[in-house]
C-alpha positions in Angstrom: 72.6 51.2 40.2 76.3 50.5 40.2 77.4 46.9 40.5 81.0 48.0 41.2 83.7 46.3 43.2 83.0 48.5 46.3 79.3 47.8 46.5 78.3 45.5 49.3 76.9 42.1 48.4 73.5 42.8 49.8 73.1 45.8 47.6 74.0 44.1 44.4 71.0 43.2 42.2 68.7 45.3 44.5 66.6 46.4 41.5 65.7 42.8 40.7 64.8 42.1 44.3 62.6 45.2 44.4 61.0 44.2 41.1 60.2 40.7 42.4 58.9 41.9 45.8 56.9 44.7 44.3 55.3 42.6 41.6 54.5 39.9 44.1 52.9 42.3 46.5 51.0 43.9 43.7 49.6 40.5 42.6 48.5 39.6 46.1 46.9 43.0 46.6 45.1 42.9 43.3 43.8 39.4 43.8 42.5 40.3 47.2 40.7 43.4 45.9 39.1 41.3 43.1 38.0 38.7 45.6 36.4 41.3 47.8 34.7 42.9 44.8 33.2 39.5 43.8 32.1 38.7 47.4 30.4 42.1 47.7 28.7 41.6 44.3 27.5 38.2 45.4 26.2 39.6 48.7 24.3 42.4 46.9 22.7 39.9 44.5 21.6 37.7 47.4 20.2 40.6 49.3 18.3 41.8 46.2 16.9 38.3 45.6 15.9 38.0 49.3 14.2 41.4 49.2 12.3 40.5 46.0 11.2 37.2 47.4 10.0 38.8 50.7 8.0 41.4 48.6 6.5 38.5 46.7 5.4 36.8 49.9 3.9 40.0 51.2 2.0 40.5 47.9 0.7 36.9 48.0 -0.4 37.3 51.7 -2.1 40.6 50.8 -4.0 39.0 47.9 -5.0 36.0 50.1 -6.4 38.4 52.7 -8.2 40.4 50.0 -9.7 37.2 48.5 -10.7 36.0 52.0 -12.4 39.3 52.8 -14.2 39.3 49.4 -15.5 35.8 50.2 -16.8 36.9 53.6 -18.7 39.9 52.0 -20.6 37.5 49.8 
């Protein structure tokens, strides 16, 4: 871009302004994407742990009922 005498003041150094604005927006956008990715990963891990613990509780209840029924048969 020409920085000549006839260029208006607001257009001088425009490439540096675009560089600063673009890199700032890119940084903000990238950080927000990474934050969302980490939050989704944390949510998925918590859901998996919750599902696993609920299956464990169901298995324990099933075995307790099975043991109780076997005691009644005796």
